[in-house]
C-alpha positions as CSV (number, residue, x, y, z in Angstrom):
1,M,0.0,0.0,0.0
2,S,1.3,3.4,-0.9
3,R,2.0,6.0,1.9
4,T,-0.8,8.2,0.7
5,A,-3.4,5.4,0.6
6,R,-2.2,4.2,4.0
7,H,-2.7,7.6,5.5
8,R,-6.1,7.9,3.9
9,T,-7.2,4.5,5.5
10,R,-5.9,5.6,8.9
11,R,-7.8,8.9,8.9
12,R,-11.1,7.1,8.3
13,A,-10.3,4.6,11.1
14,V,-9.5,7.4,13.5
15,L,-13.2,8.6,13.2
16,T,-14.5,5.2,14.0
17,G,-12.2,4.8,17.0
18,T,-13.2,8.1,18.4
19,A,-16.8,7.3,18.1
20,L,-16.4,4.1,20.0
21,L,-14.6,5.9,22.8
22,T,-17.2,8.7,23.0
23,A,-19.9,6.2,23.2
24,A,-18.2,4.5,26.1
25,L,-17.9,7.9,27.9
26,L,-21.6,8.8,27.5
27,L,-23.0,5.9,29.6
28,P,-25.6,7.3,31.9
29,V,-24.5,7.9,35.5
30,P,-26.5,5.9,38.2
31,A,-28.9,7.9,40.2
32,H,-27.1,7.1,43.4
33,A,-23.8,8.0,42.2
34,E,-21.8,10.8,43.9
35,A,-21.6,14.2,42.2
36,V,-18.6,14.3,39.8
37,T,-16.6,17.3,38.6
38,D,-17.1,18.3,35.0
39,Y,-14.0,18.8,32.9
40,T,-13.8,20.5,29.5
41,T,-11.5,19.9,26.6
42,T,-10.9,22.7,24.1
43,V,-9.7,21.6,20.7
44,D,-8.0,24.1,18.4
45,A,-9.0,22.5,15.1
46,G,-7.3,25.3,13.0
47,A,-3.8,24.8,14.6
48,H,-1.2,22.2,13.7
49,G,0.7,20.2,16.2
50,P,3.6,17.7,15.6
51,A,3.3,15.4,12.7
52,I,2.9,11.7,13.7
53,D,5.1,9.1,11.8
54,D,3.6,5.9,10.4
55,T,6.2,4.1,12.4
56,M,5.2,5.6,15.6
57,Y,4.0,2.4,17.2
58,G,5.5,-1.0,16.8
59,V,6.3,-4.3,18.5
60,F,9.3,-5.7,20.4
61,F,9.9,-9.4,20.1
62,E,12.3,-11.0,22.6
63,D,12.5,-14.7,23.2
64,I,11.2,-14.6,26.8
65,N,8.4,-16.7,28.1
66,R,9.2,-19.3,25.4
67,A,8.2,-16.7,22.7
68,A,10.3,-18.4,20.0
69,D,10.7,-22.1,20.3
70,G,7.3,-23.4,21.5
71,G,5.8,-20.2,20.4
72,L,6.1,-18.0,17.3
73,Y,8.5,-20.5,15.6
74,A,6.2,-23.2,14.3
75,E,8.4,-26.2,15.0
76,L,6.4,-28.8,17.0
77,V,9.3,-30.9,18.2
78,Q,11.1,-29.7,21.4
79,N,14.9,-30.2,21.5
80,R,14.9,-31.5,17.9
81,S,18.7,-31.5,17.6
82,F,19.5,-33.0,21.1
83,E,21.4,-29.9,22.0
84,Y,19.8,-29.1,25.4
85,S,22.3,-29.0,28.2
86,A,22.8,-27.9,31.8
87,A,24.3,-24.6,30.3
88,D,20.7,-23.8,29.4
89,H,19.0,-25.0,32.6
90,A,20.3,-27.1,35.5
91,S,17.7,-29.8,34.8
92,Y,18.4,-30.2,31.1
93,T,20.1,-33.0,29.3
94,P,20.4,-33.8,25.6
95,L,17.4,-36.1,26.0
96,T,15.1,-33.5,27.7
97,S,11.6,-33.9,26.2
98,W,12.5,-37.3,24.8
99,S,11.7,-40.7,26.2
100,V,13.7,-43.7,25.2
101,S,12.6,-47.3,24.5
102,G,15.6,-49.5,24.1
103,T,19.1,-48.1,23.8
104,A,20.0,-44.4,22.9
105,E,23.0,-42.3,23.6
106,A,23.7,-38.6,23.0
107,V,27.0,-38.4,21.3
108,G,29.3,-35.4,20.7
109,D,32.2,-36.9,18.6
110,S,33.6,-36.1,15.2
111,G,30.9,-38.0,13.5
112,R,28.4,-35.2,14.2
113,L,26.3,-33.6,11.4
114,D,28.0,-30.2,11.7
115,E,30.7,-28.8,13.9
116,R,28.4,-26.1,15.2
117,N,25.6,-28.7,15.8
118,R,27.6,-30.5,18.5
119,T,25.4,-33.4,19.6
120,Y,23.5,-36.2,17.8
121,L,21.6,-39.3,18.9
122,S,22.9,-42.8,18.5
123,L,19.8,-45.0,18.4
124,G,20.3,-48.8,18.8
125,A,18.7,-51.4,16.6
126,G,15.1,-52.1,17.6
127,S,15.0,-48.9,19.8
128,S,12.8,-45.8,19.6
129,V,12.6,-42.3,21.0
130,T,9.5,-40.3,21.5
131,N,9.2,-36.5,21.7
132,A,6.7,-34.8,24.1
133,G,6.5,-31.4,22.2
134,Y,5.6,-28.3,24.2
135,N,2.9,-27.7,26.9
136,T,0.6,-30.8,26.9
137,G,2.2,-32.3,23.7
138,I,2.2,-31.9,19.9
139,R,-0.9,-30.2,18.5
140,V,-2.4,-31.5,15.4
141,E,-5.7,-30.7,13.8
142,Q,-7.8,-33.1,11.8
143,G,-7.3,-33.0,8.0
144,K,-4.3,-30.8,8.1
145,R,-0.8,-31.8,6.9
146,Y,2.5,-31.9,8.8
147,D,5.9,-32.1,7.3
148,L,8.4,-34.4,8.9
149,S,12.2,-34.1,8.3
150,V,15.0,-35.9,9.9
151,W,18.8,-36.1,9.3
152,A,20.0,-39.7,9.6
153,R,23.1,-41.8,9.1
154,A,23.2,-45.6,8.9
155,G,26.2,-47.1,7.2
156,A,24.7,-50.6,6.9
157,G,21.2,-49.2,6.2
158,A,18.1,-49.0,8.4
159,T,14.4,-48.4,8.2
160,L,12.9,-45.6,10.3
161,T,9.3,-46.0,11.3
162,V,7.8,-42.7,12.4
163,T,4.4,-42.5,14.2
164,L,2.2,-39.8,15.5
165,K,-0.1,-40.8,18.4
166,D,-1.6,-39.7,21.7
167,A,-3.0,-41.8,24.6
168,A,-6.2,-42.5,22.6
169,G,-4.4,-44.0,19.6
170,T,-3.1,-43.1,16.2
171,L,-3.2,-39.4,15.0
172,A,-1.9,-40.1,11.5
173,E,-0.8,-43.0,9.3
174,S,2.8,-44.0,10.1
175,R,5.6,-43.3,7.7
176,E,8.7,-45.5,6.9
177,V,12.0,-44.0,5.8
178,A,14.8,-46.1,4.3
179,V,18.2,-44.7,5.5
180,R,21.5,-45.7,4.0
181,G,25.0,-44.1,4.1
182,D,26.2,-40.8,5.5
183,W,24.1,-37.9,6.9
184,T,21.1,-37.2,4.6
185,R,18.0,-35.3,5.2
186,Y,14.8,-37.4,4.8
187,Q,11.3,-36.1,4.5
188,A,7.7,-37.4,4.8
189,T,4.2,-35.9,5.3
190,F,1.5,-36.7,7.8
191,T,-2.2,-35.9,7.4
192,A,-3.9,-35.7,10.9
193,S,-6.9,-38.1,11.1
194,R,-8.1,-36.3,14.2
195,T,-7.5,-33.3,16.4
196,S,-5.4,-33.6,19.5
197,N,-3.3,-31.4,21.9
198,R,-1.4,-34.3,23.3
199,G,0.4,-35.9,20.4
200,R,3.7,-37.7,20.6
201,L,6.1,-38.2,17.8
202,T,8.0,-41.5,17.8
203,V,11.0,-42.5,15.7
204,A,11.9,-46.2,15.7
205,T,14.8,-47.9,13.9
206,S,15.4,-51.4,12.6
207,A,19.2,-51.1,12.9
208,D,21.8,-48.8,14.5
209,T,21.2,-45.3,13.3
210,A,22.4,-41.8,14.0
211,L,19.7,-39.1,14.2
212,D,19.7,-35.3,14.3
213,M,17.3,-32.4,13.6
214,V,14.1,-34.4,14.1
215,S,11.5,-31.9,13.0
216,L,7.7,-31.7,12.5
217,F,6.3,-28.5,11.0
218,P,2.6,-27.7,10.2
219,R,2.3,-27.2,6.4
220,E,0.2,-24.2,7.2
221,T,2.5,-21.5,8.5
222,Y,2.1,-17.8,8.4
223,K,2.0,-16.9,4.6
224,N,3.0,-20.5,4.1
225,Q,6.7,-19.6,4.5
226,P,9.2,-22.4,4.9
227,N,10.8,-22.8,8.3
228,G,7.9,-20.5,9.1
229,L,5.8,-19.0,12.0
230,R,2.9,-20.2,14.0
231,K,-0.1,-18.8,12.0
232,D,-2.4,-17.7,14.8
233,L,0.4,-15.9,16.7
234,A,1.8,-14.2,13.7
235,E,-1.7,-13.1,12.6
236,K,-2.4,-11.5,16.0
237,I,0.9,-9.5,15.6
238,A,0.1,-8.6,12.0
239,A,-3.4,-7.4,13.1
240,L,-1.8,-4.7,15.2
241,K,-0.4,-3.2,12.0
242,P,2.9,-2.4,13.7
243,G,5.1,0.3,12.2
244,F,8.3,-1.4,13.2
245,L,9.6,-4.7,14.7
246,R,12.4,-4.5,17.2
247,F,14.3,-7.8,17.6
248,P,15.8,-10.0,19.1
249,G,16.3,-8.4,22.6
250,G,16.4,-7.4,25.3
251,C,18.6,-9.2,27.8
252,L,19.5,-11.8,25.1
253,V,21.6,-9.2,23.4
254,N,23.6,-7.8,26.4
255,T,24.3,-10.8,28.5
256,G,26.7,-13.7,28.2
257,S,30.0,-14.1,26.4
258,M,30.8,-11.9,23.5
259,E,32.8,-14.6,21.9
260,D,31.6,-16.6,18.9
261,C,30.7,-20.3,18.7
262,S,34.0,-21.8,17.5
263,E,36.7,-24.1,18.5
264,T,38.9,-21.0,19.3
265,S,36.3,-19.9,21.9
266,G,35.7,-23.4,23.3
267,W,32.3,-23.6,21.6
268,Q,30.7,-21.0,23.9
269,R,27.2,-22.0,25.0
270,R,26.3,-18.9,26.9
271,R,26.8,-16.2,24.4
272,A,25.2,-12.8,23.7
273,Y,22.8,-13.1,20.8
274,Q,24.9,-12.6,17.6
275,W,23.1,-12.5,14.3
276,K,25.6,-14.7,12.3
277,D,24.9,-17.6,14.6
278,T,21.2,-17.5,13.4
279,V,21.4,-17.5,9.5
280,G,22.0,-20.1,6.9
281,P,20.7,-23.7,7.0
282,V,19.0,-24.5,10.4
283,E,21.1,-27.5,10.9
284,K,24.3,-25.4,10.8
285,R,23.0,-22.7,13.3
286,A,24.8,-22.7,16.6
287,T,22.3,-23.3,19.4
288,N,22.7,-21.1,22.6
289,A,21.6,-20.8,26.2
290,N,18.8,-18.3,26.7
291,F,19.2,-15.7,29.5
292,W,15.7,-16.5,30.6
293,G,16.6,-20.1,31.6
294,Y,16.1,-22.4,28.6
295,N,17.6,-23.3,25.2
296,Q,17.2,-21.2,22.0
297,S,17.6,-23.2,18.8
298,Y,17.9,-20.2,16.5
299,G,15.5,-21.8,14.1
300,L,13.9,-18.4,14.3
301,G,16.9,-16.2,13.3
302,Y,17.7,-13.0,11.8
303,Y,16.5,-14.0,8.3
304,E,13.1,-15.0,9.7
305,Y,12.8,-11.8,11.7
306,F,13.6,-9.7,8.6
307,R,11.1,-11.7,6.6
308,F,8.4,-11.4,9.2
309,A,8.9,-7.6,9.3
310,D,8.6,-7.6,5.5
311,D,5.5,-9.7,5.5
312,I,3.6,-7.5,8.0
313,G,4.9,-4.2,6.5
314,A,6.9,-3.2,9.5
315,M,10.3,-1.4,9.6
316,P,13.0,-3.9,10.8
317,L,14.8,-2.7,13.8
318,P,17.6,-5.1,15.0
319,V,19.5,-4.7,18.2
320,V,23.3,-5.7,18.3
321,P,25.6,-6.2,21.4
322,A,27.7,-3.2,22.5
323,L,30.2,-5.4,24.4
324,V,28.9,-4.1,27.7
325,T,26.7,-6.5,29.6
326,G,23.7,-5.7,31.8
327,C,20.7,-7.5,33.2
328,G,22.7,-8.5,36.3
329,Q,26.1,-8.9,34.7
330,N,27.4,-5.4,34.2
331,R,30.8,-5.9,32.7
332,A,32.6,-4.1,30.0
333,T,34.6,-6.2,27.5
334,D,38.1,-4.7,27.0
335,D,39.2,-6.6,24.0
336,E,40.0,-4.4,20.9
337,A,40.1,-7.3,18.5
338,L,36.7,-8.6,19.8
339,L,35.2,-5.0,19.6
340,K,36.4,-4.6,16.0
341,R,34.9,-8.0,15.0
342,H,31.6,-6.9,16.5
343,I,31.7,-3.7,14.6
344,Q,32.4,-5.5,11.4
345,D,29.5,-7.9,12.2
346,T,27.3,-4.9,12.3
347,L,28.6,-3.7,8.9
348,D,28.0,-7.2,7.5
349,L,24.5,-7.1,9.0
350,I,23.7,-4.0,6.9
351,E,25.0,-5.9,3.8
352,F,22.9,-8.9,4.7
353,A,19.8,-6.7,4.9
354,N,20.4,-4.2,2.0
355,G,23.3,-5.5,0.0
356,P,23.1,-6.7,-3.6
357,R,22.8,-10.4,-4.3
358,T,26.3,-10.2,-5.7
359,S,27.8,-9.3,-2.3
360,T,28.8,-11.9,0.2
361,W,26.1,-11.3,2.8
362,G,23.5,-10.1,0.3
363,G,24.2,-13.3,-1.6
364,L,23.3,-15.4,1.6
365,R,20.1,-13.4,1.9
366,A,19.2,-14.2,-1.7
367,E,20.1,-17.9,-1.2
368,M,17.8,-18.1,1.8
369,G,14.9,-16.9,-0.4
370,H,14.8,-13.0,-0.5
371,P,16.8,-11.6,-3.4
372,E,15.5,-8.1,-2.8
373,P,16.8,-5.9,0.0
374,F,14.9,-5.7,3.3
375,G,15.3,-1.9,3.5
376,L,17.1,-1.7,6.9
377,T,17.3,1.9,8.1
378,H,17.7,1.7,11.9
379,I,20.0,-0.4,14.2
380,A,20.1,-0.1,18.0
381,V,23.4,-0.7,19.7
382,G,23.1,-2.3,23.2
383,N,20.3,-2.7,25.6
384,E,19.8,-1.2,29.2
385,E,23.5,-1.0,30.0
386,N,24.2,0.1,33.6
387,L,27.6,1.3,32.8
388,P,26.9,4.5,30.8
389,H,30.5,5.7,30.3
390,E,31.8,2.3,29.2
391,F,28.8,1.9,27.0
392,F,29.0,5.2,25.3
393,A,32.7,4.9,24.5
394,R,31.8,1.7,22.6
395,F,28.7,3.1,21.0
396,Q,30.8,6.0,19.5
397,R,33.1,3.3,17.9
398,F,30.1,1.6,16.3
399,R,28.6,4.9,15.1
400,A,31.9,6.1,13.5
401,A,32.2,2.9,11.5
402,V,28.6,2.8,10.4
403,E,28.5,6.5,9.5
404,A,31.7,6.1,7.4
405,E,30.2,3.3,5.3
406,H,26.4,3.8,5.7
407,P,25.4,7.3,6.5
408,E,21.9,6.4,5.7
409,I,21.5,4.1,8.7
410,T,20.3,5.6,12.0
411,L,22.1,4.2,15.1
412,I,20.1,4.2,18.3
413,S,21.7,4.6,21.7
414,N,20.0,4.0,25.1
415,S,19.6,5.5,28.5
416,G,19.8,2.4,30.8
417,P,17.1,0.2,32.4
418,D,14.9,2.9,34.3
419,D,13.0,6.1,33.7
420,A,15.2,8.2,36.1
421,G,18.3,8.0,38.3
422,T,22.1,8.4,38.0
423,V,22.5,6.0,35.1
424,F,19.6,7.6,33.2
425,D,20.9,11.1,33.7
426,T,24.5,10.3,32.9
427,A,23.5,8.3,29.8
428,W,21.3,11.2,28.6
429,R,24.0,13.7,29.2
430,L,26.5,11.7,27.1
431,N,24.0,11.2,24.3
432,R,23.1,14.8,24.3
433,E,26.7,16.0,24.2
434,G,27.6,13.3,21.6
435,G,24.9,14.4,19.2
436,V,23.2,11.1,19.1
437,D,20.2,10.8,16.8
438,M,17.9,8.7,19.0
439,V,17.9,7.3,22.6
440,D,16.1,4.1,23.6
441,E,14.3,4.5,27.0
442,H,12.9,1.5,29.0
443,Y,10.7,1.4,32.0
444,Y,8.1,-0.8,33.8
445,N,6.0,1.1,36.3
446,S,2.6,1.0,38.0
447,P,-0.6,2.3,36.5
448,Q,-0.5,5.2,38.8
449,W,2.9,6.2,37.5
450,F,1.7,6.2,33.9
451,L,-1.3,8.4,34.9
452,R,0.9,10.8,36.8
453,N,3.5,11.1,34.1
454,N,1.4,11.8,31.0
455,D,3.3,15.0,30.6
456,R,6.7,13.3,30.9
457,Y,7.8,14.3,27.4
458,D,6.2,17.8,27.4
459,S,9.4,19.3,28.9
460,Y,11.9,17.4,26.7
461,D,14.2,19.8,24.8
462,R,13.2,19.6,21.1
463,Q,16.8,20.1,20.1
464,D,17.9,16.9,22.1
465,P,18.0,13.4,20.5
466,K,14.7,11.9,19.7
467,V,13.2,9.2,21.9
468,F,12.6,5.5,21.1
469,L,10.5,4.1,23.9
470,G,11.6,0.6,23.2
471,E,10.1,-1.1,26.3
472,Y,7.2,-0.1,28.6
473,A,4.3,-1.5,30.4
474,S,2.2,-0.9,33.5
475,Q,2.4,-3.7,36.0
476,G,-0.5,-6.0,35.0
477,N,-2.9,-7.2,32.4
478,A,-6.1,-5.8,34.1
479,W,-8.4,-3.1,32.6
480,K,-6.9,-0.5,34.9
481,N,-3.5,-1.3,33.3
482,D,-4.6,-0.9,29.7
483,L,-6.5,2.3,30.5
484,A,-3.5,3.8,32.2
485,E,-1.3,2.8,29.2
486,A,-3.9,4.4,26.8
487,A,-3.9,7.6,28.8
488,Y,0.0,7.6,28.7
489,M,0.0,6.9,24.9
490,T,-2.0,10.2,24.3
491,G,1.1,11.9,25.9
492,L,3.4,10.1,23.6
493,E,1.3,11.3,20.6
494,R,1.1,14.8,21.8
495,N,5.0,14.8,21.9
496,A,5.4,13.0,18.6
497,D,8.1,15.5,17.7
498,V,10.1,14.0,20.5
499,V,8.9,10.4,20.9
500,K,9.4,8.9,17.4
501,L,8.9,5.2,18.1
502,A,7.3,3.3,21.0
503,S,6.7,-0.5,21.7
504,Y,5.0,-2.3,24.6
505,A,6.9,-5.3,26.1
506,P,7.0,-8.2,26.4
507,L,5.0,-9.2,23.3
508,L,4.4,-13.0,23.9
509,A,4.0,-15.4,26.8
510,N,3.4,-19.2,26.7
511,E,1.2,-19.7,29.8
512,D,3.2,-22.7,30.9
513,Y,6.6,-21.1,30.7
514,V,6.3,-17.6,32.2
515,Q,9.3,-15.6,33.3
516,W,7.9,-12.1,33.1
517,R,4.5,-10.5,33.6
518,P,2.6,-8.7,32.1
519,D,2.6,-9.7,28.5
520,M,0.6,-8.5,25.5
521,I,-0.3,-11.9,23.9
522,W,-0.8,-15.2,25.7
523,F,-0.8,-18.6,24.3
524,N,-0.4,-22.4,24.8
525,N,0.0,-25.2,22.2
526,R,-3.6,-25.0,21.1
527,A,-4.8,-21.4,21.4
528,S,-3.7,-17.8,21.7
529,W,-5.5,-14.7,23.1
530,G,-4.7,-11.0,23.4
531,S,-4.8,-9.2,26.7
532,A,-6.6,-6.0,27.5
533,N,-3.3,-4.3,26.9
534,Y,-3.2,-5.9,23.3
535,E,-6.5,-4.3,22.5
536,V,-5.2,-0.8,23.5
537,Q,-2.1,-1.2,21.4
538,K,-4.2,-2.4,18.5
539,L,-6.5,0.6,18.8
540,F,-3.6,3.0,18.7
541,M,-1.6,1.2,15.9
542,N,-4.7,0.8,13.7
543,N,-5.6,4.5,14.1
544,V,-2.3,6.5,13.8
545,G,-3.2,10.0,12.7
546,D,-1.2,12.3,10.5
547,R,-0.7,15.2,12.9
548,V,-1.6,16.2,16.5
549,V,-4.4,18.7,16.9
550,P,-3.6,20.9,19.9
551,S,-6.1,20.8,22.8
552,R,-6.4,22.0,26.3
553,A,-8.1,20.5,29.4
554,S,-9.7,22.6,32.1
555,G,-8.1,20.3,34.7
556,T,-7.6,16.7,35.4
557,P,-8.3,14.6,38.6
558,D,-5.5,14.1,41.1
559,V,-4.4,10.5,40.3
560,S,-1.4,10.4,42.6
561,G,-2.9,10.2,46.1
562,P,-0.8,9.3,49.1
563,I,2.0,6.8,48.6
564,A,1.1,3.8,50.7
565,G,1.9,0.1,50.8
566,A,4.6,-2.2,51.8
567,V,8.4,-1.7,51.6
568,G,10.2,-4.3,49.5
569,L,13.8,-5.5,49.8
570,S,14.8,-7.6,46.9
571,T,17.6,-8.4,44.5
572,W,18.1,-9.1,40.9
573,A,20.5,-11.9,40.0
574,T,22.8,-11.1,42.9
575,G,23.3,-11.8,46.6
576,A,22.8,-9.0,49.2
577,A,22.8,-8.0,52.8
578,Y,20.5,-5.3,54.2
579,D,20.9,-3.6,57.5
580,D,19.6,-0.5,59.4
581,V,16.5,-0.1,57.3
582,E,14.9,3.3,58.1
583,V,11.8,4.9,56.6
584,T,11.2,8.6,57.1
585,A,8.4,10.9,56.2
586,A,8.9,14.2,54.4
587,D,9.1,16.0,57.8
588,G,11.9,13.7,58.9
589,A,9.6,11.6,61.3
590,T,10.7,8.0,61.5
591,L,8.0,5.6,60.2
592,L,10.0,2.4,60.3
593,S,13.4,1.4,61.8
594,D,14.7,-2.1,61.7
595,D,18.3,-3.2,62.3
596,F,17.3,-6.9,62.4
597,S,18.7,-7.4,65.9
598,A,15.4,-9.0,66.8
599,G,15.1,-11.1,63.7
600,A,13.0,-10.6,60.6
601,G,9.6,-10.9,62.1
602,R,8.3,-7.6,60.6
603,W,8.9,-8.9,57.0
604,R,7.0,-11.6,55.0
605,H,8.4,-13.7,52.2
606,V,6.9,-13.6,48.8
607,G,8.5,-15.6,45.9
608,G,11.8,-17.4,46.0
609,G,15.3,-16.4,47.1
610,S,17.1,-17.5,50.2
611,W,16.7,-15.0,53.0
612,T,18.1,-15.4,56.6
613,V,19.3,-13.1,59.4
614,Q,23.0,-13.4,59.8
615,D,25.0,-11.4,62.3
616,G,22.4,-8.7,62.5
617,R,21.9,-8.3,58.7
618,Y,19.2,-9.6,56.5
619,V,21.0,-11.6,53.9
620,Q,19.8,-13.0,50.5
621,T,22.2,-15.6,49.1
622,D,20.6,-17.0,45.9
623,E,22.4,-15.2,43.1
624,A,19.9,-16.5,40.5
625,A,16.8,-15.1,42.2
626,R,15.0,-12.3,40.3
627,P,12.1,-10.3,41.9
628,G,8.7,-10.7,40.4
629,H,9.1,-14.4,39.8
630,E,11.9,-15.8,41.9
631,G,12.8,-13.5,44.9
632,G,11.9,-10.7,47.1
633,R,10.8,-9.7,50.6
634,L,8.0,-7.4,51.6
635,G,7.9,-5.4,54.8
636,A,5.5,-3.4,57.0
637,W,2.9,-1.2,55.4
638,I,4.7,2.3,55.3
639,L,5.1,5.3,53.0
640,S,8.8,5.8,52.1
641,R,12.1,4.2,52.8
642,E,15.9,4.6,53.3
643,A,18.2,1.7,53.8
644,E,21.9,0.8,54.0
645,A,22.7,-2.1,51.8
646,E,25.7,-4.0,50.5
647,A,25.8,-6.1,47.3
648,E,27.5,-9.4,47.7
649,A,28.5,-9.7,44.0
650,E,29.4,-7.4,41.2
651,A,26.0,-7.6,39.6
652,E,22.7,-5.9,39.1
653,P,21.7,-3.1,41.5
654,L,19.7,-3.9,44.6
655,R,16.0,-3.4,44.5
656,L,14.2,-1.4,47.1
657,R,10.4,-1.1,46.7
658,V,7.7,1.0,48.3
659,A,3.9,1.0,48.3
660,V,3.6,-2.6,47.4
661,R,0.2,-4.1,47.4
662,G,0.5,-7.8,46.6
663,A,2.1,-8.1,43.2
664,E,1.6,-4.3,42.3
665,E,4.6,-2.1,43.0
666,L,3.7,1.5,43.0
667,Q,7.3,2.8,43.2
668,A,10.7,1.1,42.8
669,G,14.2,2.1,43.2
670,D,17.3,0.3,41.9
671,R,20.6,1.1,43.7
672,G,24.0,-0.1,43.0
673,R,26.7,-1.6,45.1
674,G,27.6,0.1,48.4
675,G,26.0,1.6,51.5
676,G,24.0,4.7,52.2
677,V,21.2,3.8,49.7
678,R,18.4,6.5,49.7
679,C,15.2,6.5,47.7
680,T,15.0,9.7,45.6
681,R,11.8,9.1,43.7
682,C,9.1,8.7,46.5
């Protein structure tokens, strides 16, 4: 669709959306309701406010909550290449999600399929292996076709018998595959005879056989693309009509080793997400540990992300590592050769996306199925780094190299993991002084915060770098959350000359594998559904206007109210010791004081973590615990807080929270290592 036609469609849709909202606001007030204050809004229809770009609202895809494998990526077999290991999760083995009848052994010798695909399965004669899929099992629907592929090797020859069943019996007619010789890819197709959510795929062999990349894909993927996406999830994302697609992270980008997956690096299994690992034939892609505690196969890789963006008409916006880790790790890599390699990888990424098919990386793109360029215009460097000086020094190196060869590409910096504080202020100062084009802001706050801060960007200097609000959400999927977010988004639009891009996060969550809440779209192996927040995002994305029409309100209700609730002491991926917690009011009066000399009776435990009183200090020793799903302590119901705390490891800042009501946290403060921690945002 042309830009003109797209704008014309959106203008019509805006009128419809406005009518719906007005109807909701004109519901009659019950006779017994208390008197309410009337507010007026004056619209200056003849004035012109900032223009709103088509790309104003987009989506951010990160492989969290099993969003990729077992989610958007349509593969139905879990651990198809036997690469799961304890590096991914302490409970994982190469046979996780597989059950064995007879003899089977995971092997990592020189007979492997590919050097970057390190493990294969040796299956004994007369034996079989069965895969359990994701959630309750492999989902098939009556009458639909499913494509099986398997790499196999059998020097003396063997017959593979592949069946698809559930507890009630056969789900499709079995298939036999004759295997002989070295590694070869074999294919077959099933047609489901009935619908089931609990299917199991079994591969049996008549003779000793080596197996790898055992795969089952629905024939019907989104737009019927090979190695494609789960149709219902992709359609829900496409229905948003996003202006851009940010990928692949998130904490996946700025955590782990910055080395590649090679013999020189010792075949690193906990690496930062690096795009070259994720392109080319799937059997040659180097699997990796996911920061969120599971394996990522990279079957959904950079080519598939670019293709999806192209399919839904969204601007691709990849994020590359800056060689400064965050998300609890907070280390700067001082290796000049490694930095130069990552900078070159970024230049190669531009060639992969935009280069001619005669170029090295443009040729790979064409070979994978997309001879035309993807039209890359923006790249973000880094994600939520807590070391602003170290990050910005490296960002400048990336920017200089990209500007020298590709001045048409906009490089995006960032301001750390929060909406305010020392890291935020320092990062913004560096970005401002450095003349950066755009800064990526991230924050997750309460609905009350979003209501109180509708005017956040009103005071931003119009000459400063533009803002990419790459991650934001209020803390929940209830109606109050989406209404607060909708109100806040009107402030984003009002400041469309400052905020150029905005995306809610996270996008997807498999209900049986949740690491983060809230999320926009939820799913399991048989269904998917949008949250209330999804409906708000869809409303705004489907109704992007051309320009802001200035308006004035006579006044707005006071949404702040008194700060009340519990004080929270918690950590993120680090150990900590708390002592001398003191909470004071604005007038200096002490509201709470606890030195833990009498134990921890004033505090209650919510979530995980290992908390004990030791030597008069409240100590948390589980360095893997994260608040919100694995750790945290809540205290007495009070208003504000001041605490002395000592981090036990060089890791993520301590987390002090105030006004906690159950899972809702009205205010939160992250503070780094050392004592004398004081809340500055209460």
